[in-house]
C-alpha positions in Angstrom: 0.7 12.5 -5.8 -2.7 13.7 -4.5 -4.8 14.6 -2.1 -7.9 12.4 -2.6 -11.4 14.9 -3.2 -14.1 14.8 -0.9 -16.3 14.7 -3.8 -14.9 10.7 -4.5 -17.1 9.9 -1.7 -20.0 11.1 -3.2 -22.5 8.9 -6.1 -23.4 11.4 -7.5 -23.0 14.9 -8.2 -21.7 17.8 -10.3 -17.8 17.1 -10.9 -18.3 13.1 -11.2 -20.9 13.9 -13.9 -17.9 15.6 -15.4 -14.9 13.7 -14.9 -17.2 10.6 -16.2 -15.9 10.3 -19.8 -12.4 11.1 -19.0 -13.5 7.9 -16.3 -14.1 6.1 -19.2 -11.4 6.8 -21.8 -9.0 6.4 -18.6 -10.3 2.7 -18.1 -10.4 1.7 -21.7 -6.7 2.5 -21.7 -5.3 1.1 -18.8 -7.7 -2.1 -20.2 -5.2 -2.3 -23.5 -2.3 -1.6 -21.7 -3.4 -4.7 -19.2 -4.5 -7.3 -21.7 -2.5 -6.6 -24.7 0.9 -8.1 -22.2 1.2 -12.0 -22.3 2.4 -13.0 -18.6 5.3 -14.5 -18.0 6.8 -17.4 -15.3 8.8 -16.9 -13.2 11.0 -19.8 -11.4 10.0 -19.1 -8.1 6.4 -18.6 -6.9 5.0 -14.6 -6.5 2.5 -13.8 -4.4 0.7 -10.6 -5.3 -0.6 -7.8 -2.6 -2.3 -4.8 -4.5 -5.7 -2.8 -4.3 -7.9 -1.1 -6.1 -8.6 2.5 -4.7 -6.2 5.6 -5.3 -4.0 4.8 -2.2 -4.6 4.6 1.4 -5.9 0.3 1.7 -3.1 -0.4 3.8 -1.2 -2.6 0.7 2.0 -1.1 2.3 1.7 -3.0 5.6 0.3 -6.0 3.9 3.6 -6.3 2.1 5.5 -6.4 5.2 3.0 -8.3 6.7 3.2 -11.3 4.0 7.0 -10.9 4.2 7.3 -11.7 7.3 4.8 -14.4 7.6 7.2 -15.6 4.7 10.3 -15.2 6.7 9.0 -16.6 10.1 8.8 -20.3 7.5 12.5 -19.9 6.6 11.8 -18.9 3.0 13.8 -15.9 1.4 11.3 -12.8 0.2 12.6 -10.0 -2.5 10.1 -7.1 -2.5 9.2 -6.3 -6.6 8.3 -2.5 -6.5 8.2 -0.3 -9.5 9.4 2.5 -7.5 6.7 5.0 -7.9 7.5 8.6 -7.0 11.4 7.7 -8.0 13.2 8.8 -10.5 15.4 5.6 -11.1 13.4 3.4 -13.8 16.0 0.3 -14.5 16.6 -2.4 -12.2 17.8 -1.5 -8.9 18.0 -3.3 -5.4 17.3 -0.9 -2.8 19.9 -0.1 -0.3 18.4 2.9 2.5 21.7 3.7 3.7 22.5 4.5 -0.1 19.0 5.4 -2.0 17.0 8.6 -1.1 13.0 8.5 -2.2 13.4 10.8 -4.6 15.5 7.8 -6.2 13.4 5.0 -5.9 10.4 6.1 -3.5 9.4 6.2 -0.5 7.3 3.2 -0.3 10.6 1.4 -1.7 12.3 3.0 0.7 10.2 1.2 3.7 10.0 -2.0 1.6 13.7 -2.2 1.5 14.2 -2.3 6.1 11.3 -5.3 5.9 13.5 -7.5 3.0 15.1 -7.1 -0.3 13.4 -4.9 -2.4 14.2 -4.3 -6.3 12.5 -1.1 -8.5 12.3 -1.4 -11.6 9.4 -0.3 -14.7 10.6 -3.9 -15.8 8.6 -6.5 -13.6 10.1 -9.1 -15.1 13.9 -8.5 -15.2 13.3 -7.6 -11.8 12.4 -11.0 -10.9 15.5 -12.1 -12.5 17.8 -10.1 -11.0 16.2 -11.2 -7.6 15.3 -15.3 -7.7 19.4 -14.5 -9.0 20.4 -12.5 -5.9 18.9 -15.4 -3.7 15.1 -15.1 -3.9 12.9 -18.0 -3.4 9.5 -16.5 -3.0 8.8 -12.8 -4.5 6.2 -10.7 -3.5 4.6 -8.0 -6.1 4.0 -5.1 -4.4 1.0 -2.8 -6.0 0.2 -5.8 -8.7 -3.1 -5.9 -9.4 -2.4 -3.6 -12.2 1.0 -5.2 -13.8 0.4 -8.5 -16.1 3.6 -9.2 -16.6 4.2 -12.1 -14.3 2.1 -15.5 -13.8 1.4 -14.8 -9.9 0.1 -17.7 -7.8 -1.6 -16.1 -5.2 -3.9 -12.5 -5.5 -3.9 -10.4 -3.1 -6.6 -7.3 -2.4 -6.1 -5.0 0.2 -9.4 -3.0 1.5 -9.5 -1.0 4.1 -13.4 -1.4 5.5 -13.5 2.4 6.4 -12.7 3.5 2.7 -14.5 0.0 1.0 -14.5 1.7 -2.2 -15.4 5.1 -2.3 -18.1 6.1 -4.7 -17.2 3.3 -7.0 -16.2 5.3 -9.7 -12.9 4.5 -11.5 -10.3 7.9 -11.7 -11.1 10.8 -11.9 -14.1 10.2 -11.3 -13.7 8.3 -8.1 -10.3 6.4 -6.8 -11.2 3.1 -8.4 -7.9 2.0 -10.8 -10.6 -0.8 -12.1 -14.1 -1.5 -11.5 -15.0 -3.2 -8.1 -16.6 -6.4 -9.9 -13.0 -6.8 -11.4 -11.1 -6.1 -9.2 -12.3 -8.7 -6.6 -13.2 -11.3 -9.5 -9.3 -11.1 -9.6 -9.0 -11.8 -5.9 -7.7 -15.2 -4.8 -8.1 -13.4 -1.4 -9.8 -10.2 -0.3 -7.5 -8.8 3.1 -10.0 -6.0 5.0 -8.1 -4.3 7.0 -10.1 -2.3 10.3 -13.5 -3.1 12.0 -15.7 -6.3 10.5 -18.6 -4.9 7.6 -21.2 -7.9 7.0 -22.2 -4.9 4.1 -19.0 -5.1 3.1 -18.1 -9.2 3.0 -21.4 -9.6 1.5 -20.5 -7.9 -1.7 -17.1 -9.6 -1.7 -19.2 -13.0 -1.4 -21.9 -11.9 -4.0 -19.3 -10.5 -7.1 -17.0 -13.4 -6.2 -17.7 -16.3 -4.0 -14.4 -17.9 -4.7 -11.9 -15.5 -2.9 -11.5 -15.9 0.6 -12.2 -13.1 3.0 -9.6 -12.5 5.9 -9.4 -9.9 8.2 -6.3 -8.1 9.6 -6.3 -4.6 12.0 -3.7 -1.6 12.2 -1.7 -2.1 15.5 0.6 1.1 16.5 4.0 -0.9 17.9 4.7 1.9 20.2 1.3 3.3 21.6 2.1 3.3 25.0 4.9 6.3 24.5 2.6 9.0 23.4 -1.0 8.8 25.0 -1.8 12.3 26.6 0.6 14.4 24.6 0.3 17.8 23.2 0.9 17.2 19.6 0.5 18.9 15.9 -0.4 16.2 13.1 1.1 15.6 9.3 0.8 13.2 7.2 1.2 12.8 3.0 -1.2 10.4 2.5 -4.4 9.6 0.0 -6.2 9.2 2.4 -5.0 11.4 5.5 -7.8 11.1 7.5 -7.3 7.1 8.7 -3.6 8.6 10.4 -5.9 11.5 12.0 -8.2 9.0 13.2 -5.4 7.4 14.5 -3.9 9.7 16.3 -6.8 10.4 18.1 -7.6 6.5 19.1 -4.0 6.1 20.7 -5.3 9.5 22.9 -3.1 12.3 21.6 -4.6 16.1 22.3 -4.1 16.8 18.7 -4.1 21.5 18.3 -3.7 20.9 14.6 -3.7 18.4 11.9 -1.9 19.0 8.4 -2.5 17.1 5.5 -0.3 17.3 2.4 -1.1 15.6 -1.0 0.3 11.4 -1.1 4.1 11.1 -1.1 4.7 14.5 -0.3 8.1 15.3 -0.8 9.0 18.1 2.0 11.2 20.9 1.8 13.6 22.8 4.4 11.1 25.6 4.6 8.2 23.2 5.2 10.0 21.6 7.9 10.6 24.7 9.6 7.6 26.3 9.0 5.9 23.1 10.7 8.6 23.1 13.4 7.6 26.9 14.4 3.7 26.2 14.6 4.6 23.0 17.0 6.3 25.5 19.3 4.3 28.2 19.1 1.9 25.4 20.0 3.9 23.9 22.9 3.3 20.9 20.8 5.2 17.6 19.7 5.0 17.0 15.6 3.5 13.5 14.9 4.0 11.7 11.6 3.8 8.7 9.8 7.0 6.1 8.9 6.9 7.2 4.8 6.7 11.0 5.6 9.4 10.8 7.9 11.6 9.3 5.6 11.3 12.3 3.4 11.6 14.9 5.7 15.8 16.5 5.6 17.7 14.4 8.1 18.6 17.9 9.9 15.3 17.9 11.1 14.4 14.4 11.8 15.0 14.6 16.0 12.3 16.7 16.3 9.3 14.5 15.7 7.9 11.8 16.9 6.9 8.6 14.8 3.5 6.4 14.9 5.1 2.8 14.2 2.1 0.7 12.5 2.0 -3.2 11.5 -1.0 -5.5 10.7 -2.2 -7.8 13.3 -4.1 -11.2 11.3 -6.9 -12.4 13.0 -7.0 -15.9 12.5 -5.0 -18.3 10.7 -6.5 -18.4 7.5 -4.3 -16.2 5.2 -1.1 -17.5 7.0 -2.3 -21.2 6.1 -2.9 -20.1 2.4 0.2 -18.5 1.7 1.7 -22.1 2.8 0.0 -23.9 0.4 0.1 -21.9 -2.4 4.7 -22.2 -1.9 3.7 -26.2 -1.3 2.0 -26.0 -4.8 4.7 -24.2 -6.5 7.2 -26.6 -4.6 5.4 -29.8 -5.3 5.7 -29.3 -9.1 4.9 -26.7 -12.1 1.2 -25.9 -11.6 0.6 -21.6 -11.8 -2.0 -19.7 -10.3 -4.4 -17.2 -12.0 
């Protein structure tokens, strides 16, 4: 649970310098954990969606996008999630009617509305449970740091506004691994937001073999909201992105309240938010990720922004189809 600190955008500061030794230790132990694992093959294709920053890149809507592409082609994708933030550690198929975000995590609960979703620390066991249940393709959510399964396609998600922050590894910056390491592993880099020639040049210089695709966030129900007076709130790693979305829709924003990423809302907090909105003569507006964590008795008080990704061009769709086709034709695996 965190809220991105401002110094994560500073190339050099006292805090960046102070945390640099911890960054080296974080990177060292992560590399040991990653490299000591020998990946095993799954019986069906595995598509990995991940990012190298601490939240906010757009990974969850990308998972939904990939599943939509697969389902449109008549395939049966299942999503494998770590269930971050949930307390269930054994392999469990998420049931949105039965499970809460406290059990399986908020992202897995959202994913389960898109495709069958499995949470569990052991992705190998999750993959076996999913294939037994009928999956003919697996979408590995947040899989760039998980080396347990051989991945046929690695899709790295990058937000063009956020990019890589100060390019320092946590806790001196927002990165889980170095930019070079992350980009070199990727088969596809999906850039979300406005196109950036400088960003694309950097990606191509580090990994000329990766394919750069572009997409933009689209608010599905935007026409319902324009001009309304609101108080916005969210618990995201980069809350400024949601604030920008509200401005682009045309909301009259009376106040904006940012909580830490994956924040679990209490009854008291919900009551305070509702009181603040009533005093301001405004409505409360939030994300779907936050909405599912609001106590049910207060949910009718909220406006919810529903966001989907819209691809620019067909390149990603064609790459996914080609990857599935190669696995269907023979036993070869990707990197």
